[in-house]
N, C-alpha and C positions, 0 to 999 in steps of 0.2 A: 504494500500500500504506500501512498505518499506518507511522508513523515507524520505520524499520528500526533495529535495535540491534546486529545481528550481520552480518558480511560475508556469511554464508551466506544470510541473509534477503534482502539486497540482490541477491544473485546469482539467487535464486529469483524475485524480482520481475521481474528483467530477462528471465528465461526465459519467464515468463508473458506479459509484454507482447510478446515476440517471437512467441509462439504466436498470440496474439489479433490482433496487428498484421501478420501475415505478408502480404507483397506489397503493403503500403500505405506511403505516405510517413511520415516521422518526425513525432511530435507537435510542434506548434509551427509547422509549415509550412502555415499556414492560407492557402487559396487565394482570391484575389479578382482576377479578370482576370490570373491568372498570377503575382501578386506576393505575397510574404509580408507579413503585417500586424504591427502593433504591438500588444503585449499591452494589453488594456483598451479596444480600439476595436471598435465593432460593425461586422461585416463581413457582406455578403450572400453566401449560398451558392447563390443562384439568381438568374440574370440576367434572368428574365422572357422570354427569347427562345429558350433552348435548354436541353438537359439536360447541358451541358458540366460535367464534374467529377463526374457521377453514373453509377453502373453498376447495371443491373438484375440481379436474380437471382430468377427465377420457378420455382417447383417443377416438376419434370420437364423443365426447359429448361436449357441451358448458361448459364454466367455471361456476361453481356453481351447475351444474346438478349432483346430487348424484345418478347416474344410478343404478337401481335395489337395492337401499339402501345399496350400497357396504360398505360405512363407517357408522357405527352406534354405539350406546352405549348399551351394554348388561351387566347387573349385575355390573354396575359401571366400566366396562372396555371398552376402545376404541377398537372396533372390526371391522376387515375387513372380510367380508363374501361374498360368491358367490352363495348363495342359490337361488338368483333370476336370475341367468345366465343359459341359455340353452347351451351356448358354450362361452368359454372365448374370442376367436377371437382377441387376442392381445390387449384387451382393458385395457392397463396398466393405473393405476390411481395413483394419488398423492393427499394427503390431506395437504393443506398449512396452516401454522399458519399466522395470519394477520400481524405480526410485523417482519421486518427484523432485523438481529443482526450481529455484527462484532466481538466483544471480549466477550467470555462467556464460561461457562461450561454448558452442557446439559446432563441430565441423564433420563433414563426410564427403565422399565422392559418390556420384550416381551416374548411371547411364541407362538409356532406354534401349531395349533389344527386341527383336522379333516383331510379331504382329499382334494387334489388339485382339482381345478375346471376343468371340462372337457375341453380339448383342450389347456390346459396350456403347455408351453414349458417344456421339461425335466429339463433344467437348473434352472427353476423357482420353482421347488418343494422345499418346506420349505425354501423359499427365500423371503426376504423383505429388507427394507433399510430405513435409515434416510438420507434425502438429505439436505445438507447444502450449504451455499454460492450460493443459487439457484436463477434463474430468477423468476419473478412473474408468477402466473397462467394466468393472463390477457395477458402476452406477449408471451404465448405459442401458437403454431399453433393447430388447431382443431385436426389434425391427428398426432401431435407430440407425440412420445411414452414416452419420459423422459425429464424433465426440464434440461437445461444446469445447471450443479451443480457438487458438490463433493458428492459422495455417500458413507456413512458408511454402508457397506453391512452386513445384518444380515442373517445368515444361521443356519438351524437346522440340526443335524446329521441324517443320513439315517439308523441308527441302525447297520451299519457295519463298514465302514472305517472312516478315519480321514476327518473332514470337518470343518475347522476353521471358526470362525465368527469374526465380527468387522473388516472385510476386507475393501479394498478400491476399488471403481470403479469410472470411470471418464467420465460420459456422457457430451461430449462437452468441456472437460477440460483436463489439464495436471498438474503435480506437480513436485517438485524437491526432490530427495532423494540422500543423500551423495554427494551433489553438482552437480548432473546430472539431466537434464530434462528427465522425464519419460513420454513416449507417449503410453505405453500399456493401455488397457482398465481396467483390473482388476489385483489386487495384493493381495496375501494371507497374513493374519496376523499370529502372533505366538500364537494365542489362543488355548485353549483346544476345543474339540468337545463336543457339548451338544445334546445328543440324547433325543428322546421322547418329551413330552409336558411340560417339566420343564421351570420355569421362569428363565430368564437370565437378568442381569443388564448390559446395555450398557451406557457408558459415553464418552463424547467428550469434549476435551479442544480445544478451537478455539482462536487463537491470530491473528485476522485479516488476512493479507496476509503473515504473518511470519510463524508460526508453528501451526500444527494441530496434536493432539494426540488422539488415540482411546484407551479406557479401557474396558475390559470385566470382570465383577465380581471383580472390583477393581484393576485389573492388567493391566499395559500398554502393548498393543499388537501391536501398530503401531504408527509411527511418520513420518511426511513429512513436506515440506516447500513450500512456493511460489505457492499457488493454482492460476491457471490462465486459461483463455479462450484458447481454441484450434482453431487456424485459419483454420484447415483442416475441421472443422465441420461447416455445413451450418448455423445452428441455432446460434452457438457461433460467427460465422463470422459477423452476423448482429449486435450482441452486441458490438463486437470490433469496428465496423464502427460507431456505435452510440457513442462510447466512444473516438472517435478520434484516434483510433489505440492502446489505452491502453488495456493490456491483464490481468494484475494482478487483482485478486479478493480479496477485503478486507472485504467483507460481502455479505449478501443476505438473501433469504428466507430459511425457514426450512419446510420440508414436510416429510410425512410418506407414504410409498409405498403400493400399491396393485398390486401384480405381479402374481396372480392366486392361491396362497396357503393361506388359512385362517390363520390370525395372530391376536393376541390381545396385547394391550399395556396398561400399568398402570403407575402411579407415574411419569408422564411426567413433568419434572421440568427444570428450567433454572436459572442461576445466572450470571449476567453481571460482567465482569472483566474490570479493568481499561485499557485503551488504552496505549500502551507503546510508 
């Protein structure tokens, strides 16, 4: 939250974090081979061998059910595949890391491969994302398509026109830009377009409920402030009620998307930052 000035504000912040972090470990318990880490050190969230520490939640399926082996490890890469699907049928999925975070930098490499799953939406072609400040998988409804969160949208070029990546989408949330509350769903970054199956490095700097910055291949492409729950959204409204009316988001889960186009991730790392 913004620096609290009243005890009541601190209490509301605690309630909100409890609602968003339900059933997850405490902030700061960053996992790497089972051990907590020191603030300021880059830590791997993916061991290249297994999905240990990660939990899938795929629409129409129970928490923890990795339907059709959607999320898997292939050749040391965290891979999202649909070769076990007859039809995509809006079975949007997210793979959640077990620890919530508030102040940190996260980075990973991603690339789109192969062809989109049959039945995938046109907008979802070469489309994935990193969800931050999210709710827990256990708190999602079975038919819920996306967790309430801030999405760092990852897009691949279509081989023709401009298609930036490192964009912002806001399922159940809003942000502030240039002092103004923004309630649109998606916003384009200033990044280049990356066609083909090339690896791209995405990095996020997260400062609680203050500022969030997106970087693509080392260049800042987006910045905004005051991530918050959107009372117009039914799922977010429940979280607001659990938090006693508080809307600002100072932390939450991290998850990777499955939106119908195969994608691979590697070098998934995080570094905690001091709270300001």
